[in-house]
PDB file of N, CA, C and O in Angstrom:
ATOM      1  N   MET A   1     112.698 108.274  99.434  1.00  0.00           N
ATOM      2  CA  MET A   1     114.117 108.495  99.370  1.00  0.00           C
ATOM      3  C   MET A   1     114.430 109.132  98.029  1.00  0.00           C
ATOM      4  O   MET A   1     114.296 108.482  96.993  1.00  0.00           O
ATOM      5  N   ALA A   2     114.836 110.366  98.028  1.00  0.00           N
ATOM      6  CA  ALA A   2     115.172 111.056  96.786  1.00  0.00           C
ATOM      7  C   ALA A   2     116.670 111.302  96.745  1.00  0.00           C
ATOM      8  O   ALA A   2     117.251 111.836  97.689  1.00  0.00           O
ATOM      9  N   THR A   3     117.282 110.911  95.649  1.00  0.00           N
ATOM     10  CA  THR A   3     118.712 111.119  95.461  1.00  0.00           C
ATOM     11  C   THR A   3     118.916 111.808  94.138  1.00  0.00           C
ATOM     12  O   THR A   3     118.462 111.322  93.102  1.00  0.00           O
ATOM     13  N   ASN A   4     119.593 112.932  94.162  1.00  0.00           N
ATOM     14  CA  ASN A   4     119.903 113.636  92.930  1.00  0.00           C
ATOM     15  C   ASN A   4     121.313 113.275  92.506  1.00  0.00           C
ATOM     16  O   ASN A   4     122.258 113.366  93.290  1.00  0.00           O
ATOM     17  N   VAL A   5     121.440 112.866  91.253  1.00  0.00           N
ATOM     18  CA  VAL A   5     122.747 112.567  90.691  1.00  0.00           C
ATOM     19  C   VAL A   5     122.915 113.483  89.505  1.00  0.00           C
ATOM     20  O   VAL A   5     122.105 113.469  88.578  1.00  0.00           O
ATOM     21  N   GLU A   6     123.958 114.275  89.532  1.00  0.00           N
ATOM     22  CA  GLU A   6     124.167 115.248  88.466  1.00  0.00           C
ATOM     23  C   GLU A   6     125.495 114.974  87.780  1.00  0.00           C
ATOM     24  O   GLU A   6     126.521 114.779  88.433  1.00  0.00           O
ATOM     25  N   ILE A   7     125.460 114.963  86.456  1.00  0.00           N
ATOM     26  CA  ILE A   7     126.659 114.782  85.638  1.00  0.00           C
ATOM     27  C   ILE A   7     126.753 115.986  84.708  1.00  0.00           C
ATOM     28  O   ILE A   7     125.780 116.338  84.041  1.00  0.00           O
ATOM     29  N   VAL A   8     127.918 116.611  84.663  1.00  0.00           N
ATOM     30  CA  VAL A   8     128.128 117.779  83.807  1.00  0.00           C
ATOM     31  C   VAL A   8     129.090 117.393  82.688  1.00  0.00           C
ATOM     32  O   VAL A   8     130.144 116.804  82.930  1.00  0.00           O
ATOM     33  N   LYS A   9     128.711 117.731  81.472  1.00  0.00           N
ATOM     34  CA  LYS A   9     129.550 117.428  80.313  1.00  0.00           C
ATOM     35  C   LYS A   9     130.812 118.301  80.367  1.00  0.00           C
ATOM     36  O   LYS A   9     130.736 119.509  80.590  1.00  0.00           O
ATOM     37  N   THR A  10     131.959 117.672  80.161  1.00  0.00           N
ATOM     38  CA  THR A  10     133.218 118.412  80.216  1.00  0.00           C
ATOM     39  C   THR A  10     133.857 118.466  78.825  1.00  0.00           C
ATOM     40  O   THR A  10     134.162 117.426  78.242  1.00  0.00           O
ATOM     41  N   GLY A  11     134.053 119.634  78.314  1.00  0.00           N
ATOM     42  CA  GLY A  11     134.774 119.846  77.053  1.00  0.00           C
ATOM     43  C   GLY A  11     134.253 119.039  75.876  1.00  0.00           C
ATOM     44  O   GLY A  11     133.087 119.152  75.499  1.00  0.00           O
ATOM     45  N   ASN A  12     135.124 118.227  75.303  1.00  0.00           N
ATOM     46  CA  ASN A  12     134.818 117.443  74.099  1.00  0.00           C
ATOM     47  C   ASN A  12     134.270 116.055  74.409  1.00  0.00           C
ATOM     48  O   ASN A  12     134.335 115.174  73.552  1.00  0.00           O
ATOM     49  N   GLU A  13     133.747 115.840  75.570  1.00  0.00           N
ATOM     50  CA  GLU A  13     133.289 114.513  75.990  1.00  0.00           C
ATOM     51  C   GLU A  13     132.101 114.050  75.142  1.00  0.00           C
ATOM     52  O   GLU A  13     131.164 114.813  74.908  1.00  0.00           O
ATOM     53  N   HIS A  14     132.147 112.806  74.689  1.00  0.00           N
ATOM     54  CA  HIS A  14     131.032 112.301  73.877  1.00  0.00           C
ATOM     55  C   HIS A  14     129.969 111.651  74.767  1.00  0.00           C
ATOM     56  O   HIS A  14     130.202 111.372  75.943  1.00  0.00           O
ATOM     57  N   ASN A  15     128.805 111.421  74.175  1.00  0.00           N
ATOM     58  CA  ASN A  15     127.634 110.957  74.941  1.00  0.00           C
ATOM     59  C   ASN A  15     127.856 109.606  75.612  1.00  0.00           C
ATOM     60  O   ASN A  15     127.343 109.356  76.703  1.00  0.00           O
ATOM     61  N   GLY A  16     128.622 108.739  74.957  1.00  0.00           N
ATOM     62  CA  GLY A  16     128.873 107.416  75.544  1.00  0.00           C
ATOM     63  C   GLY A  16     129.589 107.503  76.874  1.00  0.00           C
ATOM     64  O   GLY A  16     129.239 106.797  77.820  1.00  0.00           O
ATOM     65  N   SER A  17     130.598 108.372  76.953  1.00  0.00           N
ATOM     66  CA  SER A  17     131.342 108.473  78.212  1.00  0.00           C
ATOM     67  C   SER A  17     130.509 109.169  79.286  1.00  0.00           C
ATOM     68  O   SER A  17     130.647 108.860  80.469  1.00  0.00           O
ATOM     69  N   ILE A  18     129.651 110.098  78.889  1.00  0.00           N
ATOM     70  CA  ILE A  18     128.752 110.749  79.858  1.00  0.00           C
ATOM     71  C   ILE A  18     127.804 109.714  80.448  1.00  0.00           C
ATOM     72  O   ILE A  18     127.581 109.671  81.658  1.00  0.00           O
ATOM     73  N   LEU A  19     127.254 108.886  79.576  1.00  0.00           N
ATOM     74  CA  LEU A  19     126.333 107.837  80.026  1.00  0.00           C
ATOM     75  C   LEU A  19     127.054 106.858  80.948  1.00  0.00           C
ATOM     76  O   LEU A  19     126.488 106.430  81.954  1.00  0.00           O
ATOM     77  N   ARG A  20     128.280 106.503  80.626  1.00  0.00           N
ATOM     78  CA  ARG A  20     129.062 105.584  81.442  1.00  0.00           C
ATOM     79  C   ARG A  20     129.334 106.195  82.829  1.00  0.00           C
ATOM     80  O   ARG A  20     129.207 105.507  83.842  1.00  0.00           O
ATOM     81  N   ARG A  21     129.703 107.468  82.877  1.00  0.00           N
ATOM     82  CA  ARG A  21     129.945 108.138  84.156  1.00  0.00           C
ATOM     83  C   ARG A  21     128.670 108.196  84.993  1.00  0.00           C
ATOM     84  O   ARG A  21     128.693 107.984  86.206  1.00  0.00           O
ATOM     85  N   PHE A  22     127.547 108.490  84.313  1.00  0.00           N
ATOM     86  CA  PHE A  22     126.258 108.554  85.005  1.00  0.00           C
ATOM     87  C   PHE A  22     125.918 107.193  85.620  1.00  0.00           C
ATOM     88  O   PHE A  22     125.518 107.113  86.782  1.00  0.00           O
ATOM     89  N   THR A  23     126.079 106.128  84.833  1.00  0.00           N
ATOM     90  CA  THR A  23     125.779 104.779  85.302  1.00  0.00           C
ATOM     91  C   THR A  23     126.636 104.422  86.509  1.00  0.00           C
ATOM     92  O   THR A  23     126.138 103.871  87.491  1.00  0.00           O
ATOM     93  N   LYS A  24     127.914 104.735  86.434  1.00  0.00           N
ATOM     94  CA  LYS A  24     128.830 104.438  87.549  1.00  0.00           C
ATOM     95  C   LYS A  24     128.407 105.187  88.814  1.00  0.00           C
ATOM     96  O   LYS A  24     128.421 104.631  89.913  1.00  0.00           O
ATOM     97  N   LYS A  25     128.037 106.443  88.644  1.00  0.00           N
ATOM     98  CA  LYS A  25     127.659 107.264  89.792  1.00  0.00           C
ATOM     99  C   LYS A  25     126.376 106.731  90.444  1.00  0.00           C
ATOM    100  O   LYS A  25     126.254 106.705  91.669  1.00  0.00           O
ATOM    101  N   ILE A  26     125.436 106.313  89.617  1.00  0.00           N
ATOM    102  CA  ILE A  26     124.185 105.736  90.123  1.00  0.00           C
ATOM    103  C   ILE A  26     124.489 104.453  90.896  1.00  0.00           C
ATOM    104  O   ILE A  26     123.951 104.242  91.983  1.00  0.00           O
ATOM    105  N   GLN A  27     125.345 103.599  90.342  1.00  0.00           N
ATOM    106  CA  GLN A  27     125.682 102.346  91.015  1.00  0.00           C
ATOM    107  C   GLN A  27     126.367 102.613  92.355  1.00  0.00           C
ATOM    108  O   GLN A  27     126.075 101.936  93.340  1.00  0.00           O
ATOM    109  N   ARG A  28     127.266 103.584  92.404  1.00  0.00           N
ATOM    110  CA  ARG A  28     127.968 103.904  93.645  1.00  0.00           C
ATOM    111  C   ARG A  28     127.026 104.492  94.697  1.00  0.00           C
ATOM    112  O   ARG A  28     127.252 104.334  95.897  1.00  0.00           O
ATOM    113  N   SER A  29     125.972 105.167  94.244  1.00  0.00           N
ATOM    114  CA  SER A  29     125.038 105.768  95.199  1.00  0.00           C
ATOM    115  C   SER A  29     124.201 104.708  95.918  1.00  0.00           C
ATOM    116  O   SER A  29     123.673 104.969  96.999  1.00  0.00           O
ATOM    117  N   GLY A  30     124.074 103.505  95.324  1.00  0.00           N
ATOM    118  CA  GLY A  30     123.309 102.432  95.951  1.00  0.00           C
ATOM    119  C   GLY A  30     121.827 102.515  95.675  1.00  0.00           C
ATOM    120  O   GLY A  30     121.051 101.740  96.236  1.00  0.00           O
ATOM    121  N   LEU A  31     121.414 103.435  94.824  1.00  0.00           N
ATOM    122  CA  LEU A  31     119.998 103.638  94.533  1.00  0.00           C
ATOM    123  C   LEU A  31     119.388 102.428  93.824  1.00  0.00           C
ATOM    124  O   LEU A  31     118.290 101.988  94.164  1.00  0.00           O
ATOM    125  N   VAL A  32     120.109 101.897  92.841  1.00  0.00           N
ATOM    126  CA  VAL A  32     119.590 100.769  92.064  1.00  0.00           C
ATOM    127  C   VAL A  32     119.394  99.548  92.964  1.00  0.00           C
ATOM    128  O   VAL A  32     118.369  98.871  92.874  1.00  0.00           O
ATOM    129  N   GLN A  33     120.356  99.266  93.821  1.00  0.00           N
ATOM    130  CA  GLN A  33     120.249  98.119  94.714  1.00  0.00           C
ATOM    131  C   GLN A  33     119.076  98.283  95.675  1.00  0.00           C
ATOM    132  O   GLN A  33     118.372  97.318  95.972  1.00  0.00           O
ATOM    133  N   ALA A  34     118.869  99.498  96.158  1.00  0.00           N
ATOM    134  CA  ALA A  34     117.758  99.739  97.083  1.00  0.00           C
ATOM    135  C   ALA A  34     116.414  99.507  96.402  1.00  0.00           C
ATOM    136  O   ALA A  34     115.515  98.903  96.986  1.00  0.00           O
ATOM    137  N   VAL A  35     116.279  99.983  95.181  1.00  0.00           N
ATOM    138  CA  VAL A  35     115.021  99.817  94.447  1.00  0.00           C
ATOM    139  C   VAL A  35     114.778  98.354  94.131  1.00  0.00           C
ATOM    140  O   VAL A  35     113.657  97.863  94.263  1.00  0.00           O
ATOM    141  N   ARG A  36     115.833  97.651  93.711  1.00  0.00           N
ATOM    142  CA  ARG A  36     115.683  96.224  93.412  1.00  0.00           C
ATOM    143  C   ARG A  36     115.344  95.432  94.670  1.00  0.00           C
ATOM    144  O   ARG A  36     114.623  94.437  94.606  1.00  0.00           O
ATOM    145  N   GLY A  37     115.857  95.869  95.798  1.00  0.00           N
ATOM    146  CA  GLY A  37     115.550  95.188  97.052  1.00  0.00           C
ATOM    147  C   GLY A  37     114.091  95.323  97.436  1.00  0.00           C
ATOM    148  O   GLY A  37     113.511  94.402  98.012  1.00  0.00           O
ATOM    149  N   ARG A  38     113.491  96.462  97.123  1.00  0.00           N
ATOM    150  CA  ARG A  38     112.077  96.698  97.454  1.00  0.00           C
ATOM    151  C   ARG A  38     111.127  96.164  96.396  1.00  0.00           C
ATOM    152  O   ARG A  38     109.915  96.129  96.609  1.00  0.00           O
ATOM    153  N   ARG A  39     111.663  95.751  95.266  1.00  0.00           N
ATOM    154  CA  ARG A  39     110.835  95.422  94.107  1.00  0.00           C
ATOM    155  C   ARG A  39     109.765  94.373  94.410  1.00  0.00           C
ATOM    156  O   ARG A  39     108.600  94.549  94.052  1.00  0.00           O
ATOM    157  N   TYR A  40     110.159  93.284  95.069  1.00  0.00           N
ATOM    158  CA  TYR A  40     109.215  92.199  95.313  1.00  0.00           C
ATOM    159  C   TYR A  40     108.770  92.122  96.764  1.00  0.00           C
ATOM    160  O   TYR A  40     108.162  91.132  97.172  1.00  0.00           O
ATOM    161  N   ALA A  41     109.059  93.130  97.531  1.00  0.00           N
ATOM    162  CA  ALA A  41     108.659  93.126  98.938  1.00  0.00           C
ATOM    163  C   ALA A  41     107.142  93.189  99.045  1.00  0.00           C
ATOM    164  O   ALA A  41     106.486  93.949  98.333  1.00  0.00           O
ATOM    165  N   GLN A  42     106.602  92.392  99.933  1.00  0.00           N
ATOM    166  CA  GLN A  42     105.158  92.387 100.136  1.00  0.00           C
ATOM    167  C   GLN A  42     104.838  92.964 101.503  1.00  0.00           C
ATOM    168  O   GLN A  42     105.617  92.841 102.447  1.00  0.00           O
ATOM    169  N   ARG A  43     103.695  93.586 101.588  1.00  0.00           N
ATOM    170  CA  ARG A  43     103.263  94.125 102.865  1.00  0.00           C
ATOM    171  C   ARG A  43     102.890  92.980 103.792  1.00  0.00           C
ATOM    172  O   ARG A  43     102.430  91.928 103.350  1.00  0.00           O
ATOM    173  N   LYS A  44     103.096  93.199 105.080  1.00  0.00           N
ATOM    174  CA  LYS A  44     102.688  92.205 106.058  1.00  0.00           C
ATOM    175  C   LYS A  44     101.179  92.276 106.197  1.00  0.00           C
ATOM    176  O   LYS A  44     100.607  93.366 106.204  1.00  0.00           O
ATOM    177  N   PRO A  45     100.523  91.116 106.309  1.00  0.00           N
ATOM    178  CA  PRO A  45      99.068  91.152 106.461  1.00  0.00           C
ATOM    179  C   PRO A  45      98.672  91.798 107.781  1.00  0.00           C
ATOM    180  O   PRO A  45      99.345  91.624 108.797  1.00  0.00           O
ATOM    181  N   SER A  46      97.586  92.537 107.755  1.00  0.00           N
ATOM    182  CA  SER A  46      97.120  93.213 108.965  1.00  0.00           C
ATOM    183  C   SER A  46      96.568  92.192 109.961  1.00  0.00           C
ATOM    184  O   SER A  46      96.294  91.046 109.606  1.00  0.00           O
ATOM    185  N   ASP A  47      96.413  92.616 111.183  1.00  0.00           N
ATOM    186  CA  ASP A  47      95.888  91.725 112.225  1.00  0.00           C
ATOM    187  C   ASP A  47      94.491  91.240 111.857  1.00  0.00           C
ATOM    188  O   ASP A  47      94.153  90.078 112.086  1.00  0.00           O
ATOM    189  N   PHE A  48      93.683  92.124 111.291  1.00  0.00           N
ATOM    190  CA  PHE A  48      92.322  91.758 110.903  1.00  0.00           C
ATOM    191  C   PHE A  48      92.338  90.676 109.824  1.00  0.00           C
ATOM    192  O   PHE A  48      91.549  89.732 109.873  1.00  0.00           O
ATOM    193  N   THR A  49      93.232  90.816 108.857  1.00  0.00           N
ATOM    194  CA  THR A  49      93.325  89.839 107.772  1.00  0.00           C
ATOM    195  C   THR A  49      93.757  88.483 108.321  1.00  0.00           C
ATOM    196  O   THR A  49      93.220  87.449 107.923  1.00  0.00           O
ATOM    197  N   LYS A  50      94.730  88.486 109.238  1.00  0.00           N
ATOM    198  CA  LYS A  50      95.172  87.224 109.851  1.00  0.00           C
ATOM    199  C   LYS A  50      94.032  86.556 110.597  1.00  0.00           C
ATOM    200  O   LYS A  50      93.831  85.345 110.500  1.00  0.00           O
ATOM    201  N   LYS A  51      93.284  87.367 111.345  1.00  0.00           N
ATOM    202  CA  LYS A  51      92.178  86.834 112.143  1.00  0.00           C
ATOM    203  C   LYS A  51      91.096  86.248 111.232  1.00  0.00           C
ATOM    204  O   LYS A  51      90.554  85.176 111.500  1.00  0.00           O
ATOM    205  N   LYS A  52      90.795  86.971 110.153  1.00  0.00           N
ATOM    206  CA  LYS A  52      89.773  86.512 109.221  1.00  0.00           C
ATOM    207  C   LYS A  52      90.187  85.183 108.591  1.00  0.00           C
ATOM    208  O   LYS A  52      89.368  84.277 108.442  1.00  0.00           O
ATOM    209  N   GLY A  53      91.463  85.075 108.225  1.00  0.00           N
ATOM    210  CA  GLY A  53      91.970  83.834 107.636  1.00  0.00           C
ATOM    211  C   GLY A  53      91.917  82.680 108.617  1.00  0.00           C
ATOM    212  O   GLY A  53      91.558  81.561 108.249  1.00  0.00           O
ATOM    213  N   ALA A  54      92.274  82.948 109.870  1.00  0.00           N
ATOM    214  CA  ALA A  54      92.251  81.907 110.896  1.00  0.00           C
ATOM    215  C   ALA A  54      90.824  81.422 111.143  1.00  0.00           C
ATOM    216  O   ALA A  54      90.584  80.221 111.271  1.00  0.00           O
ATOM    217  N   LEU A  55      89.879  82.362 111.209  1.00  0.00           N
ATOM    218  CA  LEU A  55      88.477  81.982 111.425  1.00  0.00           C
ATOM    219  C   LEU A  55      87.936  81.162 110.256  1.00  0.00           C
ATOM    220  O   LEU A  55      87.164  80.224 110.453  1.00  0.00           O
ATOM    221  N   LYS A  56      88.341  81.517 109.052  1.00  0.00           N
ATOM    222  CA  LYS A  56      87.906  80.785 107.864  1.00  0.00           C
ATOM    223  C   LYS A  56      88.460  79.355 107.896  1.00  0.00           C
ATOM    224  O   LYS A  56      87.768  78.403 107.532  1.00  0.00           O
ATOM    225  N   MET A  57      89.732  79.218 108.340  1.00  0.00           N
ATOM    226  CA  MET A  57      90.350  77.898 108.424  1.00  0.00           C
ATOM    227  C   MET A  57      89.645  77.034 109.472  1.00  0.00           C
ATOM    228  O   MET A  57      89.394  75.850 109.246  1.00  0.00           O
ATOM    229  N   ILE A  58      89.335  77.630 110.605  1.00  0.00           N
ATOM    230  CA  ILE A  58      88.631  76.895 111.665  1.00  0.00           C
ATOM    231  C   ILE A  58      87.266  76.440 111.177  1.00  0.00           C
ATOM    232  O   ILE A  58      86.846  75.311 111.429  1.00  0.00           O
ATOM    233  N   GLU A  59      86.582  77.330 110.479  1.00  0.00           N
ATOM    234  CA  GLU A  59      85.253  77.008 109.945  1.00  0.00           C
ATOM    235  C   GLU A  59      85.341  75.850 108.942  1.00  0.00           C
ATOM    236  O   GLU A  59      84.504  74.947 108.941  1.00  0.00           O
ATOM    237  N   ARG A  60      86.363  75.896 108.095  1.00  0.00           N
ATOM    238  CA  ARG A  60      86.552  74.841 107.093  1.00  0.00           C
ATOM    239  C   ARG A  60      86.872  73.507 107.762  1.00  0.00           C
ATOM    240  O   ARG A  60      86.370  72.468 107.331  1.00  0.00           O
ATOM    241  N   ARG A  61      87.693  73.518 108.804  1.00  0.00           N
ATOM    242  CA  ARG A  61      88.023  72.281 109.531  1.00  0.00           C
ATOM    243  C   ARG A  61      86.771  71.665 110.155  1.00  0.00           C
ATOM    244  O   ARG A  61      86.563  70.453 110.103  1.00  0.00           O
ATOM    245  N   ASN A  62      85.941  72.531 110.748  1.00  0.00           N
ATOM    246  CA  ASN A  62      84.696  72.036 111.358  1.00  0.00           C
ATOM    247  C   ASN A  62      83.765  71.444 110.303  1.00  0.00           C
ATOM    248  O   ASN A  62      83.096  70.441 110.548  1.00  0.00           O
ATOM    249  N   GLU A  63      83.727  72.071 109.134  1.00  0.00           N
ATOM    250  CA  GLU A  63      82.899  71.564 108.036  1.00  0.00           C
ATOM    251  C   GLU A  63      83.397  70.190 107.583  1.00  0.00           C
ATOM    252  O   GLU A  63      82.591  69.301 107.309  1.00  0.00           O
ATOM    253  N   ILE A  64      84.708  70.012 107.505  1.00  0.00           N
ATOM    254  CA  ILE A  64      85.279  68.722 107.098  1.00  0.00           C
ATOM    255  C   ILE A  64      84.971  67.656 108.145  1.00  0.00           C
ATOM    256  O   ILE A  64      84.622  66.529 107.793  1.00  0.00           O
ATOM    257  N   LYS A  65      85.096  67.998 109.435  1.00  0.00           N
ATOM    258  CA  LYS A  65      84.770  67.047 110.503  1.00  0.00           C
ATOM    259  C   LYS A  65      83.301  66.602 110.403  1.00  0.00           C
ATOM    260  O   LYS A  65      82.970  65.429 110.578  1.00  0.00           O
ATOM    261  N   LYS A  66      82.446  67.577 110.117  1.00  0.00           N
ATOM    262  CA  LYS A  66      81.008  67.285 109.995  1.00  0.00           C
ATOM    263  C   LYS A  66      80.756  66.340 108.816  1.00  0.00           C
ATOM    264  O   LYS A  66      79.965  65.403 108.921  1.00  0.00           O
ATOM    265  N   MET A  67      81.433  66.594 107.698  1.00  0.00           N
ATOM    266  CA  MET A  67      81.259  65.751 106.506  1.00  0.00           C
ATOM    267  C   MET A  67      81.758  64.332 106.764  1.00  0.00           C
ATOM    268  O   MET A  67      81.166  63.362 106.289  1.00  0.00           O
ATOM    269  N   ILE A  68      82.862  64.217 107.527  1.00  0.00           N
ATOM    270  CA  ILE A  68      83.393  62.894 107.858  1.00  0.00           C
ATOM    271  C   ILE A  68      82.395  62.142 108.734  1.00  0.00           C
ATOM    272  O   ILE A  68      82.169  60.950 108.525  1.00  0.00           O
ATOM    273  N   LYS A  69      81.798  62.821 109.709  1.00  0.00           N
ATOM    274  CA  LYS A  69      80.816  62.180 110.590  1.00  0.00           C
ATOM    275  C   LYS A  69      79.592  61.696 109.827  1.00  0.00           C
ATOM    276  O   LYS A  69      79.023  60.649 110.135  1.00  0.00           O
ATOM    277  N   LEU A  70      79.190  62.490 108.807  1.00  0.00           N
ATOM    278  CA  LEU A  70      78.021  62.112 108.010  1.00  0.00           C
ATOM    279  C   LEU A  70      78.361  61.037 106.966  1.00  0.00           C
ATOM    280  O   LEU A  70      77.468  60.485 106.322  1.00  0.00           O
ATOM    281  N   GLY A  71      79.643  60.749 106.807  1.00  0.00           N
ATOM    282  CA  GLY A  71      80.059  59.713 105.858  1.00  0.00           C
ATOM    283  C   GLY A  71      80.170  60.213 104.427  1.00  0.00           C
ATOM    284  O   GLY A  71      80.296  59.408 103.505  1.00  0.00           O
ATOM    285  N   LYS A  72      80.127  61.513 104.223  1.00  0.00           N
ATOM    286  CA  LYS A  72      80.217  62.085 102.873  1.00  0.00           C
ATOM    287  C   LYS A  72      81.667  62.294 102.435  1.00  0.00           C
ATOM    288  O   LYS A  72      81.947  62.583 101.272  1.00  0.00           O
ATOM    289  N   LEU A  73      82.581  62.139 103.397  1.00  0.00           N
ATOM    290  CA  LEU A  73      83.995  62.371 103.101  1.00  0.00           C
ATOM    291  C   LEU A  73      84.790  61.264 103.787  1.00  0.00           C
ATOM    292  O   LEU A  73      84.527  60.925 104.941  1.00  0.00           O
ATOM    293  N   ALA A  74      85.757  60.710 103.074  1.00  0.00           N
ATOM    294  CA  ALA A  74      86.574  59.641 103.648  1.00  0.00           C
ATOM    295  C   ALA A  74      87.528  60.217 104.693  1.00  0.00           C
ATOM    296  O   ALA A  74      88.078  61.306 104.534  1.00  0.00           O
ATOM    297  N   GLU A  75      87.702  59.451 105.759  1.00  0.00           N
ATOM    298  CA  GLU A  75      88.591  59.897 106.823  1.00  0.00           C
ATOM    299  C   GLU A  75      90.035  59.759 106.363  1.00  0.00           C
ATOM    300  O   GLU A  75      90.382  58.809 105.661  1.00  0.00           O
ATOM    301  N   LYS A  76      90.878  60.717 106.762  1.00  0.00           N
ATOM    302  CA  LYS A  76      92.288  60.700 106.373  1.00  0.00           C
ATOM    303  C   LYS A  76      92.989  59.555 107.094  1.00  0.00           C
ATOM    304  O   LYS A  76      92.743  59.296 108.272  1.00  0.00           O
ATOM    305  N   THR A  77      93.873  58.873 106.356  1.00  0.00           N
ATOM    306  CA  THR A  77      94.709  57.861 106.973  1.00  0.00           C
ATOM    307  C   THR A  77      96.076  58.464 107.229  1.00  0.00           C
ATOM    308  O   THR A  77      96.580  59.215 106.394  1.00  0.00           O
ATOM    309  N   PRO A  78      96.684  58.156 108.359  1.00  0.00           N
ATOM    310  CA  PRO A  78      98.003  58.738 108.662  1.00  0.00           C
ATOM    311  C   PRO A  78      99.063  58.263 107.675  1.00  0.00           C
ATOM    312  O   PRO A  78      99.047  57.112 107.239  1.00  0.00           O
ATOM    313  N   ARG A  79      99.973  59.148 107.330  1.00  0.00           N
ATOM    314  CA  ARG A  79     101.065  58.803 106.405  1.00  0.00           C
ATOM    315  C   ARG A  79     102.115  57.981 107.142  1.00  0.00           C
ATOM    316  O   ARG A  79     102.305  58.108 108.351  1.00  0.00           O
ATOM    317  N   LYS A  80     102.780  57.144 106.379  1.00  0.00           N
ATOM    318  CA  LYS A  80     103.811  56.294 106.970  1.00  0.00           C
ATOM    319  C   LYS A  80     105.156  56.904 106.803  1.00  0.00           C
ATOM    320  O   LYS A  80     106.153  56.329 107.239  1.00  0.00           O
TER     321      LYS A  80
END
């Protein structure tokens, strides 16, 4: 998304007022809000990544069950 914002100096206008006009124009264009909205956006994980994570979780659960059966890990007690 490219937005051009142009400010032209008029007559005896000083730099402070030019900067103020520029800032106002940028704010009205909505560009700053759009950029801030995308700032922390994260990509959605791909199907392959989800599948890999699910398989890893299943593998870990099976490993924990095996450890519990062998007596190397205490069995979880239900919370009250």
